[in-house]
CHARMM-style PDB file with segment names, atoms N, HN, CA, C and O in Angstrom:
ATOM      1  N   MET     1      22.155 -34.882   1.080  1.00  0.00      PROA
ATOM      2  CA  MET     1      22.542 -33.498   1.228  1.00  0.00      PROA
ATOM      3  C   MET     1      21.845 -32.629   0.180  1.00  0.00      PROA
ATOM      4  O   MET     1      21.338 -31.557   0.509  1.00  0.00      PROA
ATOM      5  N   ARG     2      21.814 -33.080  -1.081  1.00  0.00      PROA
ATOM      6  HN  ARG     2      22.226 -33.952  -1.348  1.00  0.00      PROA
ATOM      7  CA  ARG     2      21.156 -32.297  -2.119  1.00  0.00      PROA
ATOM      8  C   ARG     2      19.679 -32.059  -1.824  1.00  0.00      PROA
ATOM      9  O   ARG     2      19.154 -30.983  -2.109  1.00  0.00      PROA
ATOM     10  N   ALA     3      19.024 -33.034  -1.269  1.00  0.00      PROA
ATOM     11  HN  ALA     3      19.450 -33.909  -1.038  1.00  0.00      PROA
ATOM     12  CA  ALA     3      17.605 -32.892  -0.941  1.00  0.00      PROA
ATOM     13  C   ALA     3      17.409 -31.762   0.060  1.00  0.00      PROA
ATOM     14  O   ALA     3      16.453 -30.994  -0.042  1.00  0.00      PROA
ATOM     15  N   ASN     4      18.305 -31.662   1.018  1.00  0.00      PROA
ATOM     16  HN  ASN     4      19.082 -32.286   1.102  1.00  0.00      PROA
ATOM     17  CA  ASN     4      18.223 -30.585   2.002  1.00  0.00      PROA
ATOM     18  C   ASN     4      18.449 -29.220   1.364  1.00  0.00      PROA
ATOM     19  O   ASN     4      17.791 -28.247   1.732  1.00  0.00      PROA
ATOM     20  N   ILE     5      19.360 -29.142   0.426  1.00  0.00      PROA
ATOM     21  HN  ILE     5      19.894 -29.933   0.127  1.00  0.00      PROA
ATOM     22  CA  ILE     5      19.619 -27.871  -0.261  1.00  0.00      PROA
ATOM     23  C   ILE     5      18.381 -27.450  -1.040  1.00  0.00      PROA
ATOM     24  O   ILE     5      17.987 -26.285  -0.994  1.00  0.00      PROA
ATOM     25  N   GLY     6      17.774 -28.374  -1.746  1.00  0.00      PROA
ATOM     26  HN  GLY     6      18.095 -29.320  -1.783  1.00  0.00      PROA
ATOM     27  CA  GLY     6      16.555 -28.066  -2.492  1.00  0.00      PROA
ATOM     28  C   GLY     6      15.421 -27.646  -1.574  1.00  0.00      PROA
ATOM     29  O   GLY     6      14.674 -26.716  -1.882  1.00  0.00      PROA
ATOM     30  N   ARG     7      15.295 -28.325  -0.456  1.00  0.00      PROA
ATOM     31  HN  ARG     7      15.901 -29.080  -0.205  1.00  0.00      PROA
ATOM     32  CA  ARG     7      14.244 -27.994   0.506  1.00  0.00      PROA
ATOM     33  C   ARG     7      14.491 -26.611   1.107  1.00  0.00      PROA
ATOM     34  O   ARG     7      13.563 -25.816   1.259  1.00  0.00      PROA
ATOM     35  N   HSD     8      15.751 -26.333   1.446  1.00  0.00      PROA
ATOM     36  HN  HSD     8      16.504 -26.979   1.322  1.00  0.00      PROA
ATOM     37  CA  HSD     8      16.117 -25.042   2.012  1.00  0.00      PROA
ATOM     38  C   HSD     8      15.797 -23.923   1.018  1.00  0.00      PROA
ATOM     39  O   HSD     8      15.277 -22.873   1.397  1.00  0.00      PROA
ATOM     40  N   THR     9      16.112 -24.157  -0.247  1.00  0.00      PROA
ATOM     41  HN  THR     9      16.535 -25.009  -0.555  1.00  0.00      PROA
ATOM     42  CA  THR     9      15.825 -23.167  -1.287  1.00  0.00      PROA
ATOM     43  C   THR     9      14.326 -22.924  -1.393  1.00  0.00      PROA
ATOM     44  O   THR     9      13.888 -21.780  -1.514  1.00  0.00      PROA
ATOM     45  N   ALA    10      13.543 -23.989  -1.348  1.00  0.00      PROA
ATOM     46  HN  ALA    10      13.899 -24.918  -1.249  1.00  0.00      PROA
ATOM     47  CA  ALA    10      12.084 -23.852  -1.429  1.00  0.00      PROA
ATOM     48  C   ALA    10      11.543 -23.089  -0.231  1.00  0.00      PROA
ATOM     49  O   ALA    10      10.658 -22.245  -0.373  1.00  0.00      PROA
ATOM     50  N   VAL    11      12.077 -23.386   0.950  1.00  0.00      PROA
ATOM     51  HN  VAL    11      12.796 -24.072   1.065  1.00  0.00      PROA
ATOM     52  CA  VAL    11      11.640 -22.682   2.164  1.00  0.00      PROA
ATOM     53  C   VAL    11      12.032 -21.216   2.069  1.00  0.00      PROA
ATOM     54  O   VAL    11      11.233 -20.338   2.396  1.00  0.00      PROA
ATOM     55  N   SER    12      13.261 -20.942   1.624  1.00  0.00      PROA
ATOM     56  HN  SER    12      13.909 -21.656   1.359  1.00  0.00      PROA
ATOM     57  CA  SER    12      13.715 -19.563   1.479  1.00  0.00      PROA
ATOM     58  C   SER    12      12.838 -18.807   0.484  1.00  0.00      PROA
ATOM     59  O   SER    12      12.479 -17.652   0.713  1.00  0.00      PROA
ATOM     60  N   GLN    13      12.501 -19.467  -0.614  1.00  0.00      PROA
ATOM     61  HN  GLN    13      12.793 -20.405  -0.800  1.00  0.00      PROA
ATOM     62  CA  GLN    13      11.640 -18.823  -1.616  1.00  0.00      PROA
ATOM     63  C   GLN    13      10.264 -18.560  -1.034  1.00  0.00      PROA
ATOM     64  O   GLN    13       9.685 -17.500  -1.274  1.00  0.00      PROA
ATOM     65  N   ALA    14       9.735 -19.503  -0.277  1.00  0.00      PROA
ATOM     66  HN  ALA    14      10.206 -20.363  -0.083  1.00  0.00      PROA
ATOM     67  CA  ALA    14       8.424 -19.311   0.346  1.00  0.00      PROA
ATOM     68  C   ALA    14       8.470 -18.139   1.321  1.00  0.00      PROA
ATOM     69  O   ALA    14       7.532 -17.344   1.384  1.00  0.00      PROA
ATOM     70  N   ALA    15       9.553 -18.031   2.077  1.00  0.00      PROA
ATOM     71  HN  ALA    15      10.315 -18.677   2.025  1.00  0.00      PROA
ATOM     72  CA  ALA    15       9.696 -16.913   3.015  1.00  0.00      PROA
ATOM     73  C   ALA    15       9.770 -15.592   2.266  1.00  0.00      PROA
ATOM     74  O   ALA    15       9.157 -14.610   2.684  1.00  0.00      PROA
ATOM     75  N   ARG    16      10.510 -15.553   1.167  1.00  0.00      PROA
ATOM     76  HN  ARG    16      11.008 -16.351   0.827  1.00  0.00      PROA
ATOM     77  CA  ARG    16      10.603 -14.326   0.356  1.00  0.00      PROA
ATOM     78  C   ARG    16       9.245 -13.983  -0.244  1.00  0.00      PROA
ATOM     79  O   ARG    16       8.853 -12.817  -0.272  1.00  0.00      PROA
ATOM     80  N   ASP    17       8.532 -14.988  -0.719  1.00  0.00      PROA
ATOM     81  HN  ASP    17       8.850 -15.935  -0.696  1.00  0.00      PROA
ATOM     82  CA  ASP    17       7.201 -14.752  -1.285  1.00  0.00      PROA
ATOM     83  C   ASP    17       6.264 -14.181  -0.232  1.00  0.00      PROA
ATOM     84  O   ASP    17       5.499 -13.256  -0.506  1.00  0.00      PROA
ATOM     85  N   LYS    18       6.328 -14.736   0.975  1.00  0.00      PROA
ATOM     86  HN  LYS    18       6.950 -15.487   1.198  1.00  0.00      PROA
ATOM     87  CA  LYS    18       5.471 -14.243   2.051  1.00  0.00      PROA
ATOM     88  C   LYS    18       5.829 -12.803   2.400  1.00  0.00      PROA
ATOM     89  O   LYS    18       4.941 -11.973   2.598  1.00  0.00      PROA
ATOM     90  N   GLN    19       7.119 -12.503   2.476  1.00  0.00      PROA
ATOM     91  HN  GLN    19       7.840 -13.177   2.315  1.00  0.00      PROA
ATOM     92  CA  GLN    19       7.550 -11.133   2.757  1.00  0.00      PROA
ATOM     93  C   GLN    19       7.076 -10.183   1.668  1.00  0.00      PROA
ATOM     94  O   GLN    19       6.655  -9.063   1.958  1.00  0.00      PROA
ATOM     95  N   GLU    20       7.142 -10.624   0.421  1.00  0.00      PROA
ATOM     96  HN  GLU    20       7.484 -11.534   0.186  1.00  0.00      PROA
ATOM     97  CA  GLU    20       6.710  -9.786  -0.693  1.00  0.00      PROA
ATOM     98  C   GLU    20       5.207  -9.492  -0.603  1.00  0.00      PROA
ATOM     99  O   GLU    20       4.772  -8.367  -0.849  1.00  0.00      PROA
ATOM    100  N   VAL    21       4.427 -10.510  -0.250  1.00  0.00      PROA
ATOM    101  HN  VAL    21       4.781 -11.423  -0.051  1.00  0.00      PROA
ATOM    102  CA  VAL    21       2.978 -10.319  -0.105  1.00  0.00      PROA
ATOM    103  C   VAL    21       2.684  -9.324   1.010  1.00  0.00      PROA
ATOM    104  O   VAL    21       1.836  -8.444   0.859  1.00  0.00      PROA
ATOM    105  N   ILE    22       3.388  -9.465   2.129  1.00  0.00      PROA
ATOM    106  HN  ILE    22       4.077 -10.179   2.252  1.00  0.00      PROA
ATOM    107  CA  ILE    22       3.180  -8.546   3.255  1.00  0.00      PROA
ATOM    108  C   ILE    22       3.587  -7.130   2.872  1.00  0.00      PROA
ATOM    109  O   ILE    22       2.879  -6.175   3.189  1.00  0.00      PROA
ATOM    110  N   LEU    23       4.711  -6.988   2.199  1.00  0.00      PROA
ATOM    111  HN  LEU    23       5.286  -7.764   1.941  1.00  0.00      PROA
ATOM    112  CA  LEU    23       5.172  -5.674   1.765  1.00  0.00      PROA
ATOM    113  C   LEU    23       4.193  -5.053   0.771  1.00  0.00      PROA
ATOM    114  O   LEU    23       3.875  -3.868   0.876  1.00  0.00      PROA
ATOM    115  N   ASP    24       3.719  -5.836  -0.182  1.00  0.00      PROA
ATOM    116  HN  ASP    24       3.978  -6.798  -0.267  1.00  0.00      PROA
ATOM    117  CA  ASP    24       2.729  -5.336  -1.140  1.00  0.00      PROA
ATOM    118  C   ASP    24       1.469  -4.860  -0.427  1.00  0.00      PROA
ATOM    119  O   ASP    24       0.921  -3.809  -0.761  1.00  0.00      PROA
ATOM    120  N   PHE    25       1.012  -5.629   0.551  1.00  0.00      PROA
ATOM    121  HN  PHE    25       1.457  -6.482   0.823  1.00  0.00      PROA
ATOM    122  CA  PHE    25      -0.176  -5.237   1.312  1.00  0.00      PROA
ATOM    123  C   PHE    25       0.069  -3.920   2.034  1.00  0.00      PROA
ATOM    124  O   PHE    25      -0.782  -3.031   2.006  1.00  0.00      PROA
ATOM    125  N   ALA    26       1.222  -3.787   2.677  1.00  0.00      PROA
ATOM    126  HN  ALA    26       1.913  -4.509   2.699  1.00  0.00      PROA
ATOM    127  CA  ALA    26       1.541  -2.567   3.423  1.00  0.00      PROA
ATOM    128  C   ALA    26       1.605  -1.358   2.494  1.00  0.00      PROA
ATOM    129  O   ALA    26       1.100  -0.286   2.827  1.00  0.00      PROA
ATOM    130  N   ILE    27       2.220  -1.531   1.343  1.00  0.00      PROA
ATOM    131  HN  ILE    27       2.630  -2.402   1.072  1.00  0.00      PROA
ATOM    132  CA  ILE    27       2.321  -0.432   0.370  1.00  0.00      PROA
ATOM    133  C   ILE    27       0.932  -0.035  -0.122  1.00  0.00      PROA
ATOM    134  O   ILE    27       0.607   1.151  -0.179  1.00  0.00      PROA
ATOM    135  N   ASN    28       0.120  -1.018  -0.475  1.00  0.00      PROA
ATOM    136  HN  ASN    28       0.385  -1.982  -0.429  1.00  0.00      PROA
ATOM    137  CA  ASN    28      -1.233  -0.726  -0.960  1.00  0.00      PROA
ATOM    138  C   ASN    28      -2.094  -0.088   0.114  1.00  0.00      PROA
ATOM    139  O   ASN    28      -2.889   0.805  -0.177  1.00  0.00      PROA
ATOM    140  N   TYR    29      -1.942  -0.538   1.363  1.00  0.00      PROA
ATOM    141  HN  TYR    29      -1.296  -1.264   1.600  1.00  0.00      PROA
ATOM    142  CA  TYR    29      -2.703   0.019   2.471  1.00  0.00      PROA
ATOM    143  C   TYR    29      -2.341   1.484   2.666  1.00  0.00      PROA
ATOM    144  O   TYR    29      -3.226   2.328   2.807  1.00  0.00      PROA
ATOM    145  N   ARG    30      -1.052   1.789   2.675  1.00  0.00      PROA
ATOM    146  HN  ARG    30      -0.334   1.103   2.560  1.00  0.00      PROA
ATOM    147  CA  ARG    30      -0.608   3.181   2.851  1.00  0.00      PROA
ATOM    148  C   ARG    30      -1.040   4.036   1.671  1.00  0.00      PROA
ATOM    149  O   ARG    30      -1.448   5.182   1.865  1.00  0.00      PROA
ATOM    150  N   ALA    31      -0.964   3.520   0.472  1.00  0.00      PROA
ATOM    151  HN  ALA    31      -0.634   2.590   0.314  1.00  0.00      PROA
ATOM    152  CA  ALA    31      -1.392   4.276  -0.702  1.00  0.00      PROA
ATOM    153  C   ALA    31      -2.885   4.596  -0.615  1.00  0.00      PROA
ATOM    154  O   ALA    31      -3.304   5.697  -0.971  1.00  0.00      PROA
ATOM    155  N   GLU    32      -3.679   3.648  -0.148  1.00  0.00      PROA
ATOM    156  HN  GLU    32      -3.338   2.753   0.141  1.00  0.00      PROA
ATOM    157  CA  GLU    32      -5.115   3.890   0.005  1.00  0.00      PROA
ATOM    158  C   GLU    32      -5.372   4.952   1.066  1.00  0.00      PROA
ATOM    159  O   GLU    32      -6.255   5.793   0.900  1.00  0.00      PROA
ATOM    160  N   GLN    33      -4.611   4.921   2.152  1.00  0.00      PROA
ATOM    161  HN  GLN    33      -3.893   4.238   2.287  1.00  0.00      PROA
ATOM    162  CA  GLN    33      -4.741   5.959   3.181  1.00  0.00      PROA
ATOM    163  C   GLN    33      -4.434   7.333   2.593  1.00  0.00      PROA
ATOM    164  O   GLN    33      -5.167   8.293   2.833  1.00  0.00      PROA
ATOM    165  N   GLU    34      -3.361   7.424   1.831  1.00  0.00      PROA
ATOM    166  HN  GLU    34      -2.767   6.644   1.636  1.00  0.00      PROA
ATOM    167  CA  GLU    34      -2.989   8.687   1.205  1.00  0.00      PROA
ATOM    168  C   GLU    34      -4.067   9.150   0.238  1.00  0.00      PROA
ATOM    169  O   GLU    34      -4.375  10.341   0.182  1.00  0.00      PROA
ATOM    170  N   ASN    35      -4.646   8.227  -0.525  1.00  0.00      PROA
ATOM    171  HN  ASN    35      -4.396   7.260  -0.480  1.00  0.00      PROA
ATOM    172  CA  ASN    35      -5.723   8.582  -1.450  1.00  0.00      PROA
ATOM    173  C   ASN    35      -6.918   9.155  -0.707  1.00  0.00      PROA
ATOM    174  O   ASN    35      -7.511  10.141  -1.146  1.00  0.00      PROA
ATOM    175  N   MET    36      -7.276   8.542   0.421  1.00  0.00      PROA
ATOM    176  HN  MET    36      -6.794   7.742   0.779  1.00  0.00      PROA
ATOM    177  CA  MET    36      -8.412   9.037   1.198  1.00  0.00      PROA
ATOM    178  C   MET    36      -8.106  10.411   1.796  1.00  0.00      PROA
ATOM    179  O   MET    36      -8.980  11.277   1.845  1.00  0.00      PROA
ATOM    180  N   GLU    37      -6.862  10.613   2.252  1.00  0.00      PROA
ATOM    181  HN  GLU    37      -6.151   9.911   2.213  1.00  0.00      PROA
ATOM    182  CA  GLU    37      -6.469  11.915   2.792  1.00  0.00      PROA
ATOM    183  C   GLU    37      -6.537  12.985   1.714  1.00  0.00      PROA
ATOM    184  O   GLU    37      -7.036  14.084   1.956  1.00  0.00      PROA
ATOM    185  N   LEU    38      -6.038  12.669   0.527  1.00  0.00      PROA
ATOM    186  HN  LEU    38      -5.633  11.776   0.330  1.00  0.00      PROA
ATOM    187  CA  LEU    38      -6.090  13.630  -0.575  1.00  0.00      PROA
ATOM    188  C   LEU    38      -7.530  13.930  -0.991  1.00  0.00      PROA
ATOM    189  O   LEU    38      -7.868  15.076  -1.288  1.00  0.00      PROA
ATOM    190  N   LYS    39      -8.363  12.914  -1.011  1.00  0.00      PROA
ATOM    191  HN  LYS    39      -8.089  11.983  -0.770  1.00  0.00      PROA
ATOM    192  CA  LYS    39      -9.763  13.117  -1.367  1.00  0.00      PROA
ATOM    193  C   LYS    39     -10.426  14.078  -0.377  1.00  0.00      PROA
ATOM    194  O   LYS    39     -11.156  14.986  -0.775  1.00  0.00      PROA
ATOM    195  N   ALA    40     -10.166  13.867   0.911  1.00  0.00      PROA
ATOM    196  HN  ALA    40      -9.573  13.129   1.235  1.00  0.00      PROA
ATOM    197  CA  ALA    40     -10.739  14.748   1.934  1.00  0.00      PROA
ATOM    198  C   ALA    40     -10.208  16.172   1.766  1.00  0.00      PROA
ATOM    199  O   ALA    40     -10.962  17.135   1.904  1.00  0.00      PROA
ATOM    200  N   LEU    41      -8.930  16.309   1.471  1.00  0.00      PROA
ATOM    201  HN  LEU    41      -8.317  15.527   1.359  1.00  0.00      PROA
ATOM    202  CA  LEU    41      -8.337  17.623   1.255  1.00  0.00      PROA
ATOM    203  C   LEU    41      -8.981  18.317   0.059  1.00  0.00      PROA
ATOM    204  O   LEU    41      -9.344  19.490   0.144  1.00  0.00      PROA
ATOM    205  N   PHE    42      -9.125  17.606  -1.043  1.00  0.00      PROA
ATOM    206  HN  PHE    42      -8.830  16.653  -1.112  1.00  0.00      PROA
ATOM    207  CA  PHE    42      -9.734  18.199  -2.232  1.00  0.00      PROA
ATOM    208  C   PHE    42     -11.193  18.582  -1.985  1.00  0.00      PROA
ATOM    209  O   PHE    42     -11.662  19.598  -2.498  1.00  0.00      PROA
ATOM    210  N   GLU    43     -11.900  17.788  -1.218  1.00  0.00      PROA
ATOM    211  HN  GLU    43     -11.519  16.963  -0.802  1.00  0.00      PROA
ATOM    212  CA  GLU    43     -13.286  18.129  -0.900  1.00  0.00      PROA
ATOM    213  C   GLU    43     -13.343  19.408  -0.071  1.00  0.00      PROA
ATOM    214  O   GLU    43     -14.206  20.254  -0.306  1.00  0.00      PROA
ATOM    215  N   ARG    44     -12.436  19.563   0.897  1.00  0.00      PROA
ATOM    216  HN  ARG    44     -11.735  18.876   1.088  1.00  0.00      PROA
ATOM    217  CA  ARG    44     -12.396  20.789   1.696  1.00  0.00      PROA
ATOM    218  C   ARG    44     -12.035  21.989   0.829  1.00  0.00      PROA
ATOM    219  O   ARG    44     -12.626  23.060   0.967  1.00  0.00      PROA
ATOM    220  N   LEU    45     -11.067  21.810  -0.060  1.00  0.00      PROA
ATOM    221  HN  LEU    45     -10.587  20.940  -0.172  1.00  0.00      PROA
ATOM    222  CA  LEU    45     -10.685  22.900  -0.953  1.00  0.00      PROA
ATOM    223  C   LEU    45     -11.834  23.281  -1.879  1.00  0.00      PROA
ATOM    224  O   LEU    45     -12.065  24.461  -2.141  1.00  0.00      PROA
ATOM    225  N   ASP    46     -12.543  22.285  -2.366  1.00  0.00      PROA
ATOM    226  HN  ASP    46     -12.356  21.326  -2.153  1.00  0.00      PROA
ATOM    227  CA  ASP    46     -13.678  22.542  -3.244  1.00  0.00      PROA
ATOM    228  C   ASP    46     -14.754  23.360  -2.520  1.00  0.00      PROA
ATOM    229  O   ASP    46     -15.311  24.302  -3.084  1.00  0.00      PROA
ATOM    230  N   LYS    47     -15.038  22.994  -1.276  1.00  0.00      PROA
ATOM    231  HN  LYS    47     -14.586  22.228  -0.818  1.00  0.00      PROA
ATOM    232  CA  LYS    47     -16.025  23.744  -0.494  1.00  0.00      PROA
ATOM    233  C   LYS    47     -15.559  25.173  -0.261  1.00  0.00      PROA
ATOM    234  O   LYS    47     -16.350  26.114  -0.327  1.00  0.00      PROA
ATOM    235  N   ARG    48     -14.264  25.327   0.012  1.00  0.00      PROA
ATOM    236  HN  ARG    48     -13.621  24.563   0.066  1.00  0.00      PROA
ATOM    237  CA  ARG    48     -13.726  26.668   0.218  1.00  0.00      PROA
ATOM    238  C   ARG    48     -13.837  27.528  -1.044  1.00  0.00      PROA
ATOM    239  O   ARG    48     -14.188  28.706  -0.981  1.00  0.00      PROA
ATOM    240  N   LEU    49     -13.532  26.917  -2.180  1.00  0.00      PROA
ATOM    241  HN  LEU    49     -13.247  25.960  -2.231  1.00  0.00      PROA
ATOM    242  CA  LEU    49     -13.636  27.646  -3.443  1.00  0.00      PROA
ATOM    243  C   LEU    49     -15.086  28.032  -3.743  1.00  0.00      PROA
ATOM    244  O   LEU    49     -15.355  29.138  -4.211  1.00  0.00      PROA
ATOM    245  N   GLU    50     -16.007  27.122  -3.472  1.00  0.00      PROA
ATOM    246  HN  GLU    50     -15.789  26.224  -3.092  1.00  0.00      PROA
ATOM    247  CA  GLU    50     -17.423  27.436  -3.668  1.00  0.00      PROA
ATOM    248  C   GLU    50     -17.847  28.592  -2.767  1.00  0.00      PROA
ATOM    249  O   GLU    50     -18.566  29.490  -3.206  1.00  0.00      PROA
ATOM    250  N   TYR    51     -17.412  28.575  -1.528  1.00  0.00      PROA
ATOM    251  HN  TYR    51     -16.828  27.845  -1.172  1.00  0.00      PROA
ATOM    252  CA  TYR    51     -17.740  29.637  -0.580  1.00  0.00      PROA
ATOM    253  C   TYR    51     -17.165  30.971  -1.062  1.00  0.00      PROA
ATOM    254  O   TYR    51     -17.862  31.986  -1.051  1.00  0.00      PROA
ATOM    255  N   GLU    52     -15.905  30.972  -1.481  1.00  0.00      PROA
ATOM    256  HN  GLU    52     -15.339  30.147  -1.489  1.00  0.00      PROA
ATOM    257  CA  GLU    52     -15.269  32.197  -1.955  1.00  0.00      PROA
ATOM    258  C   GLU    52     -15.938  32.708  -3.237  1.00  0.00      PROA
ATOM    259  O   GLU    52     -16.070  33.916  -3.436  1.00  0.00      PROA
ATOM    260  N   HSD    53     -16.349  31.798  -4.083  1.00  0.00      PROA
ATOM    261  HN  HSD    53     -16.242  30.817  -3.921  1.00  0.00      PROA
ATOM    262  CA  HSD    53     -16.993  32.180  -5.339  1.00  0.00      PROA
ATOM    263  C   HSD    53     -18.357  32.836  -5.090  1.00  0.00      PROA
ATOM    264  O   HSD    53     -18.755  33.731  -5.836  1.00  0.00      PROA
ATOM    265  N   LYS    54     -19.065  32.404  -4.061  1.00  0.00      PROA
ATOM    266  HN  LYS    54     -18.741  31.677  -3.455  1.00  0.00      PROA
ATOM    267  CA  LYS    54     -20.392  32.935  -3.755  1.00  0.00      PROA
ATOM    268  C   LYS    54     -20.334  34.301  -3.107  1.00  0.00      PROA
ATOM    269  O   LYS    54     -21.331  35.024  -3.101  1.00  0.00      PROA
ATOM    270  N   ARG    55     -19.184  34.671  -2.558  1.00  0.00      PROA
ATOM    271  HN  ARG    55     -18.374  34.084  -2.563  1.00  0.00      PROA
ATOM    272  CA  ARG    55     -19.068  35.970  -1.862  1.00  0.00      PROA
ATOM    273  C   ARG    55     -19.083  37.119  -2.773  1.00  0.00      PROA
ATOM    274  OT1 ARG    55     -18.993  38.263  -2.326  1.00  0.00      PROA
TER     275      ARG     55
END
């Protein structure tokens, strides 16, 4: 019985570790998307400011 409890704990830990890796990947992926969106926004704003400055 004890062997099964230890095995179950190891399996549960492995499942939690896998979930954590997937969650970390999802968070990092979304953060990178947001970074790219902000970069594009800042580039557009920069072009607008340059245009307004030249007028």
